[in-house]
N, C-alpha and C positions, 0 to 999 in steps of 0.2 A: 331713694334712687333704685335700689335693687328690686323692691316690690313693684315699682312702676315698670321697670324693664322686664321683669318676669311676666307681668300681666300683658304687656305689649307683645312679647314673644309668643305667649300662649294664644293670644288673639290672632296673630299673624299666621301661626301654624295650624290652628284648629277652626278659626272663624268664630269662636265663642269669646265673648267679652266677659271675663271673670269679675265678679263683685268683690272677691277677696282672693289672696294668694297666700300660700304657706312659704315663708322665706326661711331657708336654711341658714342658721347662725354659725359663727365660728366654733361655738361650744358644742355643736353637734345636733341640737334639736331645732324644731321648726316653730316659727312665730307667725300666727295668722295676722295679715295686714289687710285692712279694707282698701278697696280701690275706688277712688272718687268717680272716675270715668275712664272708659277704655273704648277705642274704636279702631277698626281696621279700614284701610284705604287701598285695597288691592295689594300692591307690592310693599306696602309699609303699614305700620300701626303706631298708635300712640296711647299713652296711659298717664293718668295723674293720680298721685297719692298726696294726701294732706299730712304734713309732718305733725306728729304729736310729741311735744316736749316732755310729757309725763310730769314727774315731780321736780324736774330740773329744767324748766323752760328757759329759753333764751329768745333773742329777737326773731329767730326763725320758727318759733312755735306757730303752728297753723299755716305755715308757708306751703304753697302749691309746688310740688316737685314733679316736673313734667318730663317724660321721655318719649322721643321719637326713634323708631327702630327700623332698620332695613337688614335684609340678609344679602350675602354676597358669596361668590365662590371662595374657597380657601385661598389664602395668599399663595402665589406661585411657588411650587416646589414643596409645599407642606402637606396638602391633601390629607389622606388618612394613613400616611406612612407611620407605623408605630415608632420608628426610630426618631421621628420628629416631635414626639410628645413634649409639650412644654413650649412649643413655638407660639408666636403671637397669633391671636385669632379674633379678639374683640377690639374694635376701633372706638375708643371712648373720646367723645368730643364735648368740650364745654360750650354749651349754648348760652343764650341770654341769661344773665343773672348768676352764672356760675363762674367763679374766679379763675384766674390764671396766675401761676406762681412766677415771680420775677426775681426772687432772691434766694441765696443759698441758706441752708440751715433748717429747712422744713423737711418733712418726711418724704416729699416727692421733689423731683428735679425742677429747676427753673425752666420755664417754657411749657410745662405740662398743666393739664387741668388740676385745679385745687381739690382733688379727690384723694383722700388718704389711702394708704396701702390696704387696710382691712376692708373698707367698702369696695375697693377694686377687686380683692379676692372674692368677696361675697358675690359681687356681680358675675364674675367668671364662673364660680361654682354653680350658682343658681341658673344661669342661662345654659350652661352645659347640661344640666339636668333636663331642661326643657327640650333641648335638641335630642337628647337620648330617648325622649318619649315618642319620637318620630324616626324610627330606624331607617326607613327607606327614603328619607329626605334627600333631594338632590337640587342644588342651586347652581344654575349655569350662567347667570348674568347678574351684574350689579345694578341696582336701581339708580337711574339718573337723578341727580339732584339730592342724593342722600347725604347724611351728615358725614363728617370726616373729610376725605379727599374732595377737592372741588369747592371747599368752603374756606377760602383764604382768610387769615386773620383770627381764626378760632383755634384755641389750644386743643391739641388732640394727642393721644398716645395709644400705642398698641398694648393690649394686655395679654399675658400668656394663658395657655390652657392650664386649668387647675392641676395640681400635683396628683390629685386622686384619680385623674383620667387614665385609662389604660390605652386609649388611642385618641388621636386628634378628631375633632368634630368634622362633619362633612361640609360645613359652611362656616364662613366668618360672619360676624354680626357687627353692624355699625350702630352705635348708640349715641344719641345726642341728648344730654340732660340739661334742662333749663329750669330756672326758678324765677317766675315773674316777680318783679320788685326786688330781685336779689341784689342788684347793685345798690339800691337805696338801703336795704337792710344791712348790707356790709359796712356802710358808713358808721353804724352803731356797734361795730365789732373791732377787734384788733387787726383785722385783715389789712387795712391800708399800711399800718406800721410794719407788719410782718412781710410786706411785699406781695400780697395777694390782691390783684387788681381785677376790676370788672364784675365782681359779685361775691357771693358767699363761698365758703368751703364746705365740702361734704366730709364730715369727720367721723370718728367712731373707732372703737377698739374691740367691741364685743358684738355690735349689732343691736344692742339694747340701750335704751335710755334709763340710766339708773338714778335713784334719788340721792346722788352723792355730789352735791354742788361743790363740796370741798375738793373732791378728786378732780372735777372738771376744771376748777380754777387752778389747782396745782399743775395740771397738764398745760394750761394756758401759760402759766409762768415759765414752765420748762421750755416750751416752744419759743417764747420770747427770748429767753437766755440763749437758746441754740442759734436763733437768728442773729442776735447781737454778736455772738462769738464768731459765727461764720462770716460776718461782714466786717470783721477786724476791730471790733470795739474792745478797747483795753480796760474800760471802766463801765460799770453799770450803775444806774441811778434808780433806786427804788422809791416809789411814791405810793401813798395809800389810796389815791384816787385822782380824778382829773384835775381838781384845783391845785393840789399839792404838786402834781407833775408840771402844771403850767407855770407855777412859781419857780420851780427848779429849772425849767427850760429857760426862763428869762434870766436867771442868775448864771446858768452854765450854758450860755448860748453857742459855745464853740463845739459842743458835743453832737455827734450824729444822732438822728432820731431813734435809731435802733438801740441806743444806750439806755433809753428811758423805758422802764418796766413798771406797770402798775401791779402791786402785789396785794392790795387790799389789807387783810388782817394776817397774812401768812408770813409773819416776820421771820421766824426760825427757818421755815422751809425754804424761803427765798434766799436767805443768807447761805445756808448750807449747799443749796444747789448751785449758787453762783460760784462758790469756792470749788465745788466739784467740777464745774465747767471750765475752771482755770482762770477766773477773774481774780486779780490781785488788788483791785481798788473798788470799793463799794461806797456809794453815797445814799443816805436816807433823806427823804424830804417829807416832813411830818408836821402835824399840828400838835397842840399841847396835850390833848387827851391820849393820842397814840404814843407820844413820847413818854407820858407817865407810865403807861402799861408796859412799854419796852423797858423802861428804867427798872421796873419791878421784876423783869426777867420772864415775862409771859411770852411763850413761843407763839401763841395765837391770840390776837387782840380783839376779837369781835365782842361786842357788848353782851350778846346772848350767852357767851361762854365765859367771859371774864368781866366781872363787875369792876367798875372804876373804884379803886381803893384810895380815897383822899386822905386817909389816916397817914399814909406814907408821905404824902405831900406836906401835911401838917408837921410831921416829924422833921422833915428836911427844912421846912420853914422855921421851925423852932431853933434849929442849929444855926440859922442865919440871923437870929435876933428878932424874929417877928413876935409880937406880944401875944399873950394868952387869948385875949378877946378875938383877935384875927384868926388865931389857930382854930378856935371853936367854930368860927364861921366857915373856915375852909373845910373842916370835917363835915359840916352840915350842908355843904354846897350841893346844888342839884346836878350840876354838870361840870366838866373840866373847864369849860368857858367861864362858868360862874366862879369857880375857884381862882382862875386867872384874873378875873375882874376884881375879886376881893384882894388879891395881892397888889394889884395896881392901886386900888383905893387906899389900902393901908399906907402905901408909900407916898400917897398924894401925887401920883404921877400918871393919872389917867390920860389916855389919848396920846397926842404928840409928845408931851414931856417924857412919858414912859419910853417911847421910841428913842428919844434922845438919850435917856438913861441907859438903854441897851447898848447904844453905840459908844457910850462913854464908860461902860462896864461899872456903873455905880447903882446904888440903892439896894436894900435888902431884897426887894421883889425881883430885881434882875438877877441877883445872886442865886435865888431859889430856882428861877427858870433855867439859869445856866447849869446849876447842879443837876437838875433833872435831865437836861440834854447830855451832860457828861456821863451820868449813870446809864442813860439809854445807849450811847455810843460804846460804852464799856461792855454792856451786855452783848451788843452785836460783835464787838471785837473778840469776846470770849467764844462766841460761836464760830467766828471766821478763822481764828487762829493767828499766830504771830506774824505770818508772812503776808497778811492782807491788811492794807490800809483802809480804815473806815472813817467816814465823815458823816456828820449829821447836821442838817439844816432844819431848824425849828422855827416855824412861821406862826405869827399871830393870825387870828381869823380874818383880819382885814388885809393880810398879805405882807405885813411887816416882818422882816427877818429879826427874830428875837435872839437867836444864838446860832453860831456856826462853830462846831467843835470837831475835833479829830481824835483818833486813838490808833 
């Protein structure tokens, strides 16, 4: 967004369409960014930058970020009065494909464009630099039909002059940012659940895409928890993905949508952040493999980092009377699902009979499954502390509820 806006500003002020611009980052140095296209149209200009997701791509990788930009006189009473430094001077508008915030708990207020604070500051600092390149600039009229005012229904917000400025700029800037297909892309993100409607969010904390997918996901979990808390949720339901969340929603259908948070493999992180946010009730919705890793006390459960240790499952199975032959097969199982099928097969309770056994709390296989669930919820309880109620829903891969335990 900032790169496109900087290119459009330079084009508008100089008549030159840059092929690249150097964007000032919050850390203090500049990053060159290619400009896909840039054109001036008399009183206004536009530019497009293609987003590069780097080593941490998401659904917005290769998306076109478009900016249309107008100049206008400074807002009344602000002008170049040094005493007014810090006043608003950029009118940022969410165009097509850029979301609008509708719920509390996000870094920006409800009703505003879904552009986070750091990208906002970057925009202000970089556009201020561009205006400083033209010291004798004077703007006496606002372009009719520009973004911002006069465009009802679009989220817009005034941004302040950057703190580094020693005086206010001689013009205000109207910036409309849009992302073609942004509304479609947003359906594949958490935006709808977080209360961002109409398109994607413009995120960022440093101005750089870092190869830290873990950090990106942790930030997503934290935002989801903030939204849940801000919207009055007393309980949070952690799932490892879409399917386990869907099963939990069906079982806990009285809870608001904001209560459900997909945490992937970030078991310990999610529990500790939920406690820190003030939640006193946590529910986990998991399948057998994740439950085994949780039961073993692994704070992070991804297969690339934590191998599935079926020796522990075999040891617990031995304690429930499962014979040696079945134990050896469990130890040599290819996957958690395979190990679960071996348990079912040993008990002679494959399919529906095993489901019935789960409901009746009978069979050694069921007792092994329940023990794993109890160990998993105990590990979560140890992380959460004595003041937090913890519940775990363990589902079979066909959606059957195998265990429902609390701690």
